[in-house]
N, C-alpha and C positions, 0 to 999 in steps of 0.2 A: 505492498498500500505507501503511496504517496504522501497520504497524509494521515498522520498517528498522533491521535488525541491522547495529551496527558493529564495529569493533575493539576498542572499549571496552564497548559498551553496545547499547542498543537504543532508539531514539527514535520515541515513540508520537504518533500525531492522531487527532482525532476529531472530526466535525462536531457541534456543537450549539448552534445561534445563540443560542436561548430558552432555554437553561439556565440555571440559578444555580451551579450546582457539576457538576462531574463528576470522578471518580474514576477511576486505572486499577486495574486488581484483578488480580495476579498472583498465583499458583497455585503451591504445592506441595502435592501431592496435594489433597486437601480444604482443605487451608489458604491463606485468602485473606489476602495483604496489600495494604493500600491506599493507593496513590497521590495524592495532590490532583495535577489537572493545572491546568495555566495555562491563562487565557483568551488567545487569538490570533484578534482578532477574532470569526469565526463558528468558529473550531477552539478545541480545547483539546491541550495540547500537553504529555509529561512527557519526559525522557531519563533513564533510569536505569542506572546504570553496571552493570557484572557479569551484564546480560541478555542471554541468546546465543539463537540460534535453536532452536529445541527448548521453550521456553518455553511455558506456557499463562498467557493472560489472558482477559480482559473488562472490561467499564466498569459504572461505576454513575453515575447522574445525578438531579438533585433540582433543585427549583423548580416550579411551579403545574401542576396535573392539566393534560394526563396524568403527567405525571412522578410517580414512584416511584421513591427511591432503595431498596428493597425488592428493586428487580427486578433481576437478571442480564442486562446484555447484551452482545452479538454485535456483534462489532465489524463495521460495514456490509461492510467492506471485507478482511475476512479473506479467506484463500483457502484455508486449512485448519483441521480442527476434528477434536478429539481423539474424539468419539463423534457420533452422527447426532442429530435434535430426535425426541424422545417427547412426545406430547401429555399434559399433564395440566392438570385443572380451575382448579390452584392458578398457573397461571402467568395468569391472568388476574382473580385476585384482589389487588386494591390491597392494599397495606401487608403482603402475606405475601411473606417470602423466596423466591430461587427459585434459589439457587446451588447446590442440591440437584440442580437439573431441567436447567437449559440449559447448553449443551456448550462448553468454553471454545475459544478461536482458538490456533493454536499460530503462535510467532513462525516464520517460514519467508523463508529466503534466495533471493532469485529466480535462477533458472536462467537461463547466459548466452543474452539475446535470439536468436529465431529471426525472421527477416523472407522465407520462401518466400514462392515467387507461387502460386495455387492449382492444386491436380492437374486438379480437376475442370474443366469447361465446361460452359457451360449447352448443351442440346441431349442430355446425357446423362442413363442412369437413377440416381434418389436412390434409396437404399433404407434405408426407416425403420427405426430399430431401437430397441425397448425394451432396455436394455442389461441389466439384470436380468434379465428374462423369456427375451431370445435365447438363453441359456446354460446354464442351470439345469439341463435336463434334456438336457445335448449329452454324448454317450458319448464323444467325442472328447476332450473338453476337462478338465484334469486336476480333481478333485474342487476344492481350492484355490482354482482361477480361477472356477469356475462361478458366473455372475453380476457378474461385473468386467468392467470395460472390456479387461482384460489377455486377457481371452476370443477378444477379436477379434481378436487378433493371433494366435491359433495356427492353424500352416499346414493344416488342415481346414476351419476355418472361412474362411479365407483363398481356399482349393480352391475352396468353395462360393460365393464372390461372383464371382469370377472368372468361373466356371463362366456364372454367370446375367447375366453382363454390368453387374455393379454399376459405378457410374465414383464415386459417392462415396457413404458409409453418412452418416446424420443421424439423431446420436442424440438419441434424446427425453431430457429434462434430467436432468443428471448431477451438479449442486447438489446439495446436501441441501435435502432437502424436511419439513416437516412433516405429518402428518394435518389432514384437518380435524374438528374437534372435535366432531362427529356421529359420526364413524368408531368409534373405540374403545368405547364403549357399544354397539355392533352386531358387536364383536367382528371389524372390518374392519378393509383397512390400504390404505393409498393405494399403489396402485402405478406408475403413471404418472409421477406426480413435479412435474406443475405446482402447486406450491404450496411454492416456494419460499421461504425466509427472509432469504437477503442473496445476491446474486447469483454471488458466484464461488469460493464454499467449497465444495469438492468432496463429494460423499456419500461416509463412508469405506466404507459397503459396498460403493459400486461400484468405488471407486477407494481400495483400503486401500495401496496403494502410492503415491498423492499424485497429486502433479503430474507425476512423472516417470513415474509409470504411463500415464498418459495420454498423453505425449511419446514413449514408446515403443511406444506403439498405432498412434498417428498417424504415426508414422514407418516401422513395420513396414507399413501399408496404404499409406502413399504410394510403398515399393519394391514394391509388386502396382501400383502405376497407381491406386490407389483414395484420392480425397480422402477429408476428413471436416468434415462439417457439424453444430455444436452448436445444438442445440435451446432457446432461452436464454428464460427468463421475464421479462421487463420492465416486463411491466403490472400488478403487483401482487405483493404478499406474504402471506407465511401468518399474519402478526396478524390477520389478517380484520375485521370489522368491531368498533365501538366496544366490542362483548362479548368478543370476542379475547384472544388473549394480548398480553403485552408482552414482546419479545423481543430487538426492534434500535432500528429505526426510531419506532416510536410512543414509545421512553423514551425517546431522543436527540432527535428531530424530527419531529413527529408532522404537521408543517406538509410533510412531504415525500410526503402523502398527498391526493390533489385534494379540496376540500371544497365544498359548495354555499354560497351566502351564509347561509343559517341555520346553516351550523356543521358538518351534517351530510355525513358521508361520502360520495365519489361512487361508484358499483359500477358503473362501466362493463362490468367484467370480470366480474362476476358471482359475486366471490368476498367481497365485502363490503367494500374498498379498490380504489382505484386508486393507483399513482405518479403524481404531477402532472410531466407533462414541459415544462409552462409554467415549470418552475421549474429555473433554469441549475443546479443542483446535482445535481438528480435525473439531466439529461440528463450532464453530468460523469461522474456515477458508470455510467451506460450506458457510454459510450465506453471507460472506463478497462477498464472489463468484458470489452468487447469486445479490444481493446489484451492485457489481460491473458491471453486465451486466443490469439491468433495468437502475443506473442511467445514465448510460455511453453509451447504444445504444438505449434507449427504448422498448425493448421487453417485449412482452406480459405475457411470461413464460416460462418454464423449463421441459422436459421432465427426469425423472432420471434413468438413466440405471441400471438394479439391486437393485429397491429401494430397496428392503427388508433390504439391506447393511447397509443402514442409520439408521434400527430401531432395531439394534443389539448390545446387550449389554451382553453377546455373543447372546443370542437369542430373533428371535424376537417379539417384542412388542409394540402394536397396541397406547399404550402410551407413546412410546418411547419421551424422549427429543427433539430431532429434529425437531416434529413435533409442540409440544408447542410452540417453538422457533420461527419459522415459522409465526406461527398462530400470535403471540403476537408482530410482526415488522408489520405497519402498510403499509410499503412497500410492502414487499412482501405476505403479507395475500391476498392481492387484485389479484397476478399472478394466471394461469393458473398452475397449479400442477397436473403434469402426472406420474403416477406410473408404471413401469416394474414392475410387484408384484410378484416375483421372483428371487433366485439367488440359486445356485448347492447346498449350506450348509443345515444343517440338520432344517427340518422344512422352506424349501425355498419357498415352493411356497404358496402365500397369497396372492388370488386373492380376494377381497371382504374385505378386513380387513382392507384398508388404512382410515382417515380420509375421513367422509363424505362429506368436501368438494375437496375431490380430485378426479379425472378424474384414470381411471386407465387403462391399455392395456389388452381388454380380445379376450385370444387365446384359449377361449372356444368356442368364436363367429366364428373364423375363423376354426378351426378344426368343429363345425356342421355345417357350411353350406357348408362347401368341401364335409363332409359325405353326404348330403341330396343329392348333384348334384352329386356326384359319381354313388348315388344307394343305399347306404348300410346306409341312414342318414333316422329318422322317421320325420316326417312332425311337430310333435309335438314340438321336440328341435328347429326345425329352426322357429315355431311360436315364443317361449319363445323368441330367439335373436333379433328375430324382433323386439318384443316390449320393448326392452332394458333388457333384462334378470334381471328378476327381483328375479330370483330362487338366482340369485348371489351379486345382489346389495342391494335385498330389493323392498319393493313394493311400494315406494314414487320416487325415482331419478333413472333414469338410468345414473349411473355414468362410466359405461366402455368406452373403445373407442372402437369401431367396426372394425375390417380389416378383410380381407380375404387373402391378402400379406403384409407381411413387409421387411425391408431390408435382417433379417435373415431367410432364408428357401426359396423354390422356389418364383419366380418371380409367378404372377395371370396366363401369358402363360403357365407357364414350369408345372403349379400344374395341367395342362389337357394336356399334351405332354408328361410328363415323372413319372413310376410308382416307379421310385428309383432315387436317386441322383448319379450324376456320377461326383465325385468331384477329380478324379484321378489329375487334375494339380494342386492341393492343397500339393503334396507331401507326404500324409500320408494315401496311399494304399486305399482312399475312406474311411477311418473309420470316418472321420470326419464329422460335421455336423448331424442334424435329420435322426437317420436311419431309424423312421416310420411316415415320414412325411403323410400326407393324400392326397394322389394324385392319377391320373389315367392318361395312354397314349392314350385313346380310341383307341386300337388294335394295334399302331406302336409306339415303344419307338422313342420321338425325332423328330428328321424332317422327313416328311413322304410327298411324292408326290401322294398319294390318294385323291382325289378330296370328298370323302364322309367322310375320317377322318377329313382332313381338316374343312370341314364343321362343323362337329361334333365339334370339338374345339374350332372354332368360336362361335359356339352356347351358349358351356360352358364359354366361356369366357365375351359374354352377359348376361347370365348367372347370375354369380358370381359378376359382377360390378353391374345390375339391383337389385340385393338383398342386396348391400350394399347400393346404393342409395335409396333404397326403408325402411332403418334401421331407425329405431326411437332413437335418439339420436345422440352423437357424432361419427362420421366414419373417417376413416384416409383412404387416398389411398398414395401408392408408387411411387413416380414420375417413371414414363414410364410407370405402368401398365395401364394408359391409351391410350396407342397405343401399346399394344402389347410386351414392353421388353424382352429380352429373356437373360439368364444367360448358355444356352445352356444345363440347366440341373447342374449346379452346385446350391447346396441350402446352401452354405456355401463360398460365393466368397470372405469374407473379406481381402483375399488376390491376389485378380486378381482384379489388378487396371483397367485394358485397359477393362477387360470383361464386367465393371459396367459401363463403358460411354455409355451413351446413343444415340442412333442411330435415330436422329432426320431425317435426309434425309430418312431413309429407313420404317420409320415408317407406323403404318398401320392406315392410315386416316382416314377409314369407322368407326373402331372402336373407332378413337378419336371425330368424330361426333356423333356418341351414345351417349358416355360417353359425350357429351354438350348437348345434350339432357335431358338426365339423371337430369344435375345439373339444366336445367330448369323446369323440373318438380317435381323433389323436392323440388326445392325455391317455386313452386306455393303450396305446401304441408305445411303450419307452424307448425301443427301438429306435424312433422316428424323431426323439429329443436325444440321441447320441450322434455326439459332430464325429465319430469312430466311425471310417468309414466301414462297412460291412465288406465281408467279402465270401459270407455263406450265401449270398440270394443265388435266385434260382428263378428263368424266363420262362413263360410258356405261353403258346399261340392260344386265342381267344377260345379256339375249338378244340382245346386241353390238349393240344400237341404239344412236344419241348421246343423251345424257339430254337431255330439254326440259323447259323450267320446270313442264310440269303433272302429269311424272313423279314430282317427289319427294313430293307427298303422298302418294302409293300406292304406293309402290316397299318391297319388302323387300328393298334392296340396291341396290349399284349397282359400278362397276369403277373406281378413280382410275388414271387413269396421270400420272406425275410423276416430273422427273427421271431418275433410276434404282431407278424400282423402282415396281410394279403391283400395287395392294391391290382385294380383291374381299371383297366382306363380304357374307355373304346370312344373312338372316336367318331363313326357315324352311329351312335346312341347317344351322343353327347353326354357319357357318364362316366364318372369316377365312383369306385366303389373301395370302401376299406374294410377289410374285416380283423379286428383285434382276434388273436388267437387263432383260433379254429372256426369262429362263427363266420357270417356273412353279411355284412350290413352295406347299403346302397348308402352313399354320403353324397353324389352328386348327379 
């Protein structure tokens, strides 16, 4: 923490190795009082008597460009802000004072530290949650809690999570973010949160109760046997490219961003800047961020957005220092660590290349499962995905996080109702989002009143969900896909805040009941939660004969017998069955 309150005052510190001068800015209302800070190596320090927890502060820094003392700067290690970020063009205009535009950090005393073992274990179900969208329309959640982290602790919500077999909620970013600068002129706002400014400061909209709200919610979920994983963004910040805002790092240490030899910003994240993990100070802040959330909230672990950036220096290195530093930290080494194993930079697709104790989002699972049910994918590829993707992660352990839909891309329901993206509302002439996403429309794009089309789509949704729950290892379901959420064919809905809100009143309750049944049947098959790749599986044709090598290319399904489960996949019947032990029970 950069602001440590004590018995007689608060000690402030901020890193600015190339600054010529740094000021601490204390605020009483809108009145700013500046205190010159003293250099201490790469850091600047000030101790101010009488300043207690609850005080509001920021920094200013001066020096050669891009330093600009007119810019109010948020503490990179802030944990609490007094307001959310709102984009304004003046944030990027040199020499324009931004005191009226930038949130102030709040001096916050740390809570007694926690060191709790994770509740979640690999092999369970992760439930991806957009915190705001999840409860904005939930009828049981009190109006004052809708859209907040506290809503996840509501008994009705916990009952729903338990019913569908959730082992851990994975919260999409909960730290304060800023809209990309092209959105406000279009009347749009960022509804996902993958554009943070500093890595620890909670978004006041999502956590109006501060760190205590997160801690209490994590505890309530833990009491129900449900873990909490935070989706954190350490690959870039919302300051964007050289024409972007000056809010924190750009004004204190622009070298925290990766630069090419000619001085231009490297953009491996596709957002205008990339944090430089070859810099020990950047890695130290990343580790501090993780420790903060573990000790202050009790979370089980982290999902790292565009995690390949963390292993760049500049090229990807599976022996990158950050991996060793996490492994050497006893607090962090015990956490659940999940990589999104790609970025848009050179050699940025690294599925299967992360450390053996990490999990990785497996997009090849998504694509092969969808291709099979669309009708142009083979049964052999599907069988490999069901068994843990040993072709990607090796023959010993299923390290993938298997999913058929995520926040990024079509929803599960839209994947069987739209053959093409419908992102016109994003203001980019339908050019954004995945152009070649594997999807199909069953003969009628979008909404259709044709009963046969609707029946086919319902069967496809069940087949996709049945496949997911019948898959060995860790699986992931995005909130709302269990009851047919739709984004009207928008497969890049980050800028469509209200479109993301889950429709609890209008949900497909029959599909939700079906998923609850899937959860019960999966729970009855311990082998499905085992991340050790099974080598005792036997494969049979749908006519009961042993599967031969020549059968895989033309097969429309198979029967898999392994451990305590028998799984039947039948593409023609649009059905997946699972039978715990010797029974036989239809699940899709």
